[in-house]
C-alpha positions as CSV (number, residue, x, y, z in Angstrom):
1,M,-11.3,-20.3,-16.8
2,A,-10.1,-17.2,-15.0
3,Q,-12.5,-17.6,-12.0
4,N,-11.2,-21.0,-11.3
5,L,-7.6,-19.9,-10.6
6,S,-6.2,-21.8,-7.6
7,I,-4.3,-19.6,-5.2
8,V,-1.9,-20.1,-2.3
9,I,-1.4,-16.9,-0.2
10,L,1.6,-16.5,2.1
11,G,0.8,-14.1,4.7
12,S,-2.2,-13.2,6.8
13,G,-1.9,-9.4,7.4
14,N,-3.8,-6.6,5.9
15,V,-3.0,-7.0,2.2
16,A,-3.1,-10.8,2.4
17,T,-6.6,-10.6,4.1
18,Q,-8.1,-8.2,1.5
19,L,-6.6,-10.1,-1.5
20,A,-7.9,-13.4,-0.1
21,L,-11.4,-12.2,0.5
22,A,-11.6,-10.4,-3.0
23,L,-10.4,-13.5,-5.0
24,K,-12.6,-15.8,-3.1
25,R,-15.5,-13.4,-4.1
26,R,-14.3,-13.7,-7.8
27,N,-14.6,-17.6,-7.5
28,C,-10.9,-18.4,-7.2
29,S,-10.1,-21.3,-5.1
30,I,-7.9,-20.4,-2.3
31,L,-6.0,-23.7,-1.4
32,S,-4.0,-22.6,1.5
33,I,-3.0,-19.6,3.8
34,Y,0.5,-19.5,5.3
35,S,1.6,-17.5,8.3
36,K,4.3,-18.0,11.0
37,T,1.7,-17.7,13.4
38,L,-0.9,-20.5,13.0
39,A,-3.6,-18.8,14.6
40,N,-3.5,-15.8,12.2
41,A,-3.4,-18.4,9.3
42,Q,-6.5,-20.2,10.7
43,T,-8.3,-17.0,11.1
44,L,-7.9,-15.9,7.6
45,A,-8.3,-19.5,6.1
46,A,-11.7,-19.9,7.9
47,K,-13.1,-16.8,5.9
48,V,-12.1,-18.2,2.5
49,K,-12.5,-21.9,3.2
50,A,-8.8,-22.7,2.7
51,A,-6.3,-24.9,4.6
52,A,-4.1,-23.2,7.1
53,T,-0.6,-23.8,7.9
54,N,2.5,-22.3,9.6
55,S,4.9,-24.8,7.8
56,L,6.2,-24.1,4.2
57,T,6.6,-27.7,3.8
58,Q,2.9,-28.4,4.0
59,L,1.9,-25.9,1.1
60,P,0.2,-27.5,-1.9
61,Q,2.6,-27.5,-4.8
62,N,0.1,-27.3,-7.7
63,A,-1.6,-24.1,-7.4
64,D,-1.7,-21.6,-10.4
65,V,-0.3,-18.7,-8.5
66,Y,1.5,-18.3,-5.1
67,I,1.1,-14.7,-3.7
68,V,3.7,-13.5,-1.2
69,A,1.8,-11.0,0.9
70,V,4.1,-10.4,3.9
71,K,6.2,-7.5,5.2
72,D,8.6,-6.1,2.9
73,D,11.6,-7.1,4.9
74,A,10.4,-10.7,5.4
75,I,9.9,-11.5,1.7
76,E,13.6,-12.5,0.9
77,E,13.9,-14.7,4.1
78,L,10.6,-16.4,3.3
79,L,11.5,-17.2,-0.3
80,S,14.9,-18.7,0.8
81,K,12.9,-21.2,3.0
82,L,10.5,-22.2,0.3
83,V,11.3,-25.9,-0.3
84,F,9.7,-26.2,-3.9
85,V,9.7,-24.0,-7.0
86,P,6.1,-23.2,-8.0
87,G,4.9,-22.5,-11.4
88,L,4.2,-18.8,-10.9
89,I,5.1,-16.8,-7.8
90,I,4.4,-13.0,-7.2
91,H,4.7,-10.6,-4.4
92,T,2.5,-7.6,-3.5
93,S,5.2,-5.1,-2.4
94,G,5.6,-1.6,-3.5
95,S,9.3,-1.4,-2.7
96,V,10.9,-4.8,-3.3
97,S,12.2,-5.4,-6.7
98,S,11.1,-8.3,-8.7
99,S,14.8,-9.6,-8.9
100,V,14.2,-11.0,-5.4
101,F,12.9,-14.0,-7.4
102,A,15.5,-14.2,-9.9
103,K,18.0,-16.6,-8.6
104,K,15.5,-19.3,-7.5
105,F,12.3,-18.9,-9.7
106,A,11.6,-19.3,-13.4
107,S,8.4,-17.7,-13.5
108,Y,7.6,-14.5,-11.3
109,G,6.3,-11.0,-11.1
110,V,4.5,-8.4,-9.0
111,L,1.0,-7.4,-8.4
112,Y,1.1,-4.2,-6.4
113,P,-2.3,-3.0,-5.3
114,L,-2.0,0.8,-4.8
115,Q,-4.2,1.4,-1.8
116,T,-4.1,1.4,2.0
117,F,-5.4,-1.7,3.6
118,T,-6.7,-2.8,7.0
119,K,-8.2,-6.1,7.9
120,T,-11.6,-4.7,9.1
121,R,-12.3,-2.2,6.4
122,S,-13.9,-3.5,3.3
123,I,-12.2,-2.4,0.0
124,D,-13.8,-2.1,-3.5
125,F,-11.0,-3.5,-5.5
126,K,-12.7,-2.4,-8.8
127,K,-11.4,1.2,-7.9
128,V,-7.8,0.1,-6.9
129,P,-5.1,0.6,-9.3
130,I,-3.2,-2.6,-9.7
131,L,0.5,-2.2,-10.9
132,L,1.9,-5.3,-12.7
133,E,5.4,-6.6,-13.5
134,A,6.5,-10.0,-14.9
135,N,9.6,-11.6,-16.1
136,S,8.0,-13.3,-19.2
137,P,5.2,-13.1,-21.5
138,K,3.8,-16.3,-19.9
139,A,4.0,-15.1,-16.4
140,F,2.5,-11.7,-17.4
141,K,-0.5,-13.4,-19.1
142,L,-1.4,-15.2,-15.8
143,I,-0.6,-12.2,-13.6
144,K,-2.9,-9.9,-15.7
145,Q,-5.6,-12.7,-15.8
146,L,-5.4,-12.6,-12.0
147,A,-5.3,-8.8,-11.7
148,S,-8.3,-8.5,-14.1
149,L,-10.4,-10.4,-11.5
150,L,-9.8,-7.7,-9.1
151,S,-9.8,-4.4,-11.0
152,K,-10.0,-2.8,-14.4
153,N,-7.4,-0.1,-13.5
154,I,-4.2,-2.0,-14.5
155,T,-1.0,-0.5,-15.3
156,V,2.4,-2.3,-16.4
157,I,5.5,-0.7,-14.9
158,N,9.0,-1.8,-14.0
159,S,10.6,-2.0,-10.5
160,E,12.3,1.5,-10.6
161,Q,8.8,3.1,-11.4
162,R,7.1,1.0,-8.8
163,K,9.7,2.3,-6.2
164,A,8.8,6.0,-7.2
165,V,5.1,5.2,-6.9
166,H,5.5,3.7,-3.4
167,I,7.6,6.6,-2.2
168,A,4.8,8.9,-3.6
169,A,2.2,6.8,-1.8
170,V,4.1,7.3,1.4
171,F,3.9,11.0,1.1
172,A,0.3,11.1,-0.1
173,C,-1.1,8.5,2.5
174,N,1.3,7.6,5.3
175,F,2.7,11.1,5.9
176,T,-0.7,12.8,5.4
177,N,-2.2,10.3,8.0
178,H,0.5,11.3,10.5
179,M,-0.5,14.9,9.9
180,F,-4.0,14.2,10.7
181,T,-2.8,12.6,13.9
182,V,-0.8,15.7,14.8
183,A,-3.9,17.8,14.1
184,E,-6.1,15.5,16.2
185,Q,-3.6,15.8,19.1
186,L,-3.7,19.6,18.9
187,L,-7.3,19.7,18.9
188,Q,-7.7,17.2,21.9
189,Q,-5.5,19.4,23.9
190,Q,-8.1,22.1,23.5
191,E,-11.0,19.7,24.1
192,L,-12.1,19.9,20.5
193,P,-13.2,17.1,18.2
194,F,-11.2,16.0,15.1
195,S,-14.6,16.0,13.3
196,L,-14.2,19.8,12.9
197,L,-11.7,19.2,10.3
198,H,-13.6,16.7,8.3
199,P,-15.0,19.0,5.8
200,L,-11.6,20.6,5.3
201,I,-10.0,17.2,4.8
202,Q,-12.7,16.2,2.2
203,E,-12.4,19.4,0.3
204,T,-8.6,19.2,0.2
205,A,-8.6,15.6,-1.1
206,A,-11.5,16.6,-3.6
207,K,-9.5,19.4,-5.1
208,A,-6.3,17.2,-5.4
209,Q,-8.1,14.8,-7.5
210,K,-9.4,17.7,-9.9
211,G,-6.2,19.5,-10.5
212,S,-2.4,19.4,-9.8
213,P,-1.8,20.0,-6.1
214,Q,1.2,22.4,-6.6
215,F,-1.3,24.9,-8.0
216,L,-3.9,24.5,-5.1
217,Q,-1.6,25.3,-2.1
218,T,-3.0,27.7,0.3
219,G,-1.9,28.8,3.8
220,P,0.6,31.0,5.5
221,A,3.7,29.2,4.1
222,I,3.0,29.8,0.4
223,R,2.5,33.5,1.3
224,N,5.6,33.6,3.3
225,D,3.3,35.1,6.1
226,K,6.0,35.2,8.7
227,K,3.8,36.9,11.2
228,V,1.2,34.1,11.3
229,M,3.8,31.4,11.1
230,N,5.7,32.9,14.1
231,Q,2.4,32.9,16.0
232,H,2.0,29.3,15.3
233,L,5.6,28.4,16.3
234,S,4.9,30.3,19.6
235,F,1.8,28.3,20.2
236,L,3.8,25.1,19.7
237,K,6.7,26.1,21.9
238,N,5.9,23.1,24.3
239,E,5.5,20.7,21.4
240,K,9.1,20.5,20.0
241,G,8.3,17.6,17.6
242,F,5.3,19.3,16.1
243,K,7.2,22.5,15.9
244,K,10.0,20.8,13.9
245,I,7.4,19.3,11.6
246,Y,5.8,22.7,11.1
247,T,9.0,24.4,10.4
248,L,10.3,21.8,8.0
249,V,7.1,21.4,5.9
250,S,6.6,25.3,5.8
251,K,10.1,25.7,4.5
252,S,9.5,22.9,1.9
253,I,6.4,24.7,0.6
254,L,8.0,28.1,0.3
255,D,11.2,26.5,-1.3
256,F,9.1,24.5,-3.8
257,T,7.0,27.8,-4.6
258,N,10.1,29.7,-5.2
259,R,11.8,27.2,-7.4
260,N,8.7,26.8,-9.6
261,E,8.1,30.7,-9.9
262,G,11.7,31.0,-11.1
263,K,11.1,28.7,-14.1
């Protein structure tokens, strides 16, 4: 039965933690948590009643699925050190091709949860898009079975498409959060709370979910209001980094608008 899948998780960070907790809630058996730092493995293992190890040689070799949930640049090195070939192995990365498995493993794929994760913030996986890739029908069947325990929002894509999704997610999430950080810094300099922007942020996000963002752009850049933009740049004269961001993004908005008006 799907709920009885046995899982080994390699990693103990944000994604590994949230996956382990979610799969445990769905009655999967988490056999072992691996981390290079044993204390980190033990912390997560205690939450899901699993064994903890910092040695790849101590991993159980009979699990249904091995989930590699480590930093993108650590995946290839970890795989090279794995001393046995499991039945099915997958990673959770948005940017690493499934071909990373090809030379060593017979059954493999990707389960990429399209969400931002932190260890301490609970996630409702039912709402999280899960993007899948597999190297064979047999591998796909098991990966989809696993994904179905987490979410009903499942999409099958290839590695090139997943790379595009990951880049889009960086713009939509990571870059946007940095903009929030810049905005917070500017307000703090004037002894004002970031909470002033909460309603604006909520409305902007809500509108983006209802229509195409390109048709919802507002502000001085899309109007090419040079007077206002010059005032802003003057205000930022002592914040060279912020001034550079303001100039670059404003130009991008205007260029994008001009290109599309010409179509």
